[in-house]
N, C-alpha and C positions, 0 to 999 in steps of 0.2 A: 269347654273352657273359653272364657272371653279373652283373657290376656295371660300370656306365659312369658316370663322374663327368666332367661337362663344365663348364669355366669356373666352378667353384664358389668362392664367397667367403662368409665369415661375419663379420658385425660384431655387436657387442652393446654395451649400455651398462653400464659398471661405475663406480660412485662418481661418477656424473654426467658421465662422459665416454665417448666412443665408442672402443671397442677393436676393431681388426681382427684376428681370430684366424687366418683363412685367406684366401689371395688366389690366384686363377688356377689352381685345381687341376684338372688333366686326368689321368684315370687310367682304364684299362680292366683288368678282372680277369676272366680266363677261367673257365669252368665247371671245377671240379675243381682249380683252382690254389691253392697255399698261398703267400700274400703276407704278408710281415712289414713293419711300418712302425716306423722309429726316428727319433729327433730329440730336441732339447733339451726340457726341461720347458716347457709353455706354448706349444708350436709348433702345436697344433691336431690332433694325432693322434687323441685321444679324441673331439674335436668332429666330425671326419670320420666316425669309427666311429658316433657317435650319429646322424649324418645318414643313414648306411646303414641304421640301425635305425629311422629315422623318429621318434626321440624329440627330435630337433632338426631344424630346416629351414634350408636355405641362404638367405642374404640375396640371393644372386645365383647363377645357374647351375642345373644340374639334377643329381640323382642318380637313376639308373635301375637297378632290380634285376629281373632276369629279364624285361626288356622293359616294366616298369611304372614310371612316374615316382613316386618316393616323396613323398607329400604328407601323411603321417601315420604312426602306428605300423605298422611293417612286421612282420606276423605270420609272414612266410615265412622269417625268419632266427631263429637262436638267439644269445643274447648272454650271454657269461660275463665277469665282472669279477674284480678281485683279491679283492673281498669276496663270498663265496658267498651264494646266495639261499636257503639251506636254512632252513626254519622250525624253531626249536628245540623247539616243542611237538609236532612231528610226527616219527614215526620216519623212518629213511632210506627205507624202502619208500613210506611215505605221501608223502614229499617228491618222490620220483621219479614217482609216479603222478599227482601233482597237476596238471601241465600237461595230461595226457590227460583228467582229470575236467573241467577247465575248458573243454575243447574238446568235451565231450559224447561222448567215446568210450565205447562199450559196456563195462560193468564187467568182464566176463570178459576181453575183449581188452586193456583197459588194464592189468589185473593181469599178463597174460602178457607184455606189452611191458616193463613195469617190471622183472619178473624177468629178462628177457633183457638189459636194459640193465645191471642190477646184475652179472650174470655177465660181461658184456662188459668192464666196468671192474675186474673182480677183487674184487667185493664180495658175491659169492654167499654167503649165510649171515649177512650183516650187516644185512639189511633191517629186523630188529626193534629195532636199536639207535637211540638218539637221537643227533643230531649232536654233542652235548657228550661223548658216549662214544667218539668217533672221534678218531684222530690227525689232524694237519693234512693229511697226504697222503691219508688215507681220506676226509676231508671233500671234498677236491678231486675225488676219484674219484666221490663221491656227487653233487656238483654237475655233473660232466661227464655222469653217467648221466641226471640230470634234464634237462640241456640236450638230450641225444640222444633222449629218450623220444618226443618228438613229431615226430622225423625231419625237422628243417629241412635243406634242401639247402645252406644257407650258414651258417657259424659265424663270429660276430664275437667276438673274444677280446681283452680289454683287460687286459694284464699278469696273466693268470690264475694264474701261478705265482710272482709276484713276492714273496709273503710266505713262500715255502718255503725251507728250507735247501738248500744246494748239492746234496746227494745226492738229496733228494726231488724237487728240480726236474728233475734228469736222468731220474729214473724216470718222472715225469709227462710229460716231453717225449717219451720213448720210447713211452709209452702213447698219446699223442696222435698221433704219427706212424703207429703201427700202425692206429689207428681211421681216420685219414684215408686211408691206403693202401687199406684194405679197403672203405671206404664211398664213396670218390670225391667227398666233399663239398668245397665251396669254403671256404677258411679265410682270414680277414683277421685278422692277429695283431699287436697293438700291444705293444711291449716297450721297456724301457730297456737291455736286455742285448743287446749287439751279437752276442756269441758265440751266444746263443740264436737270434737272428734268422737268422744264417748257417746254423746247424745244422739248422733246421727248414724254411726257406722255399725256394720256387722263385725268388722275386725279393725283394730287399730295397729298400724305398722309403725314401730319406733325405730328411728334411724340414729346411728352414732354420728359423732362429729366427723369432719372431713379427714380422710376419704370416707364418704358415707357408706355404711354397711347396715344391714338389717340387724338390729340388736334384739328385737322382740316382736313377735306377732301375737297380739292379745285378742282372743275372741270376746265380743261384748254380748253377754248372755242376758241382757235386759229384754223384757217382754216387748213384743210388737203386737199392734201398733203402739208407738210411744207418744206420750203427751210431752212435747218439747218444753212446755212451760212448767211442768212439775217433775219431770224425770230426775232432775238434779237433786231433788230432796230425798230420793230413795237411798236407803242404807247401802244397797248393792252398787249404786252409782258412786257413792263416796268411797267405797272399798276399791272399786276399779280406778278411780282417780288417784287415790293414794299409792296404789301399786304401780301405776304407769308413771306417776310423777317421780317415784323413787328410781325408776329406770332413766327418765328423761333429764332430771335435774343435774346429775353429774356431767352429762354430755353438754348441756348448756353452759355449765361452769367452765368446762374445758375450752369451749369456744370463746368465752369471754377472756380467758387467760392467754389466748394466742396473740 
């Protein structure tokens, strides 16, 4: 089992009062599984992802990754957010090789891996460019290459494609599925796009409004490999979307009413 979340809750102080972000979260994610999490804004999806990364700790309960209880920064995962982590004063190649340098990987080996990762995401030949010289989609590819460079077995992704236009988002979704299929990595993917969650995931986790609780865990029984560009037109996809939206829509309405 890759990740085991047991009776997790999270409370914090905001403007002098206690806020409960998560309550009673129990979740198991298998090795190599692709899990998507959806829910209204403020329901604690990103908070749970942060606890898997060890940059936040639960108020109660435990989060275990690869058999180890997370009690601080979890260097065994890769974390990709909506805002990429590329340093503007470094070239694309220098950004991709940076995590390897920080881990003390031998120079020749780190350069070989960086070149391999750039080729993997379709950026071969762009290593000498700076991030400002790339399109939005190319920046996402560069950030993905950086994430993959140190070979984390688990990828945590918080709305990584949220800022892209519809066409680029589809391209990046297809790229991610190809990498996941070929690598066997575990992926936990937070999104506000229900169609994106269904198209990508093995299971979709629906959260209630704050305090966030798991309302539904829906297996996605669409055949793999999936064609990201056509899967949305399948009747089974439409049925899954309607069923999940029926669970999600009331939670979004509650959030808007707060």
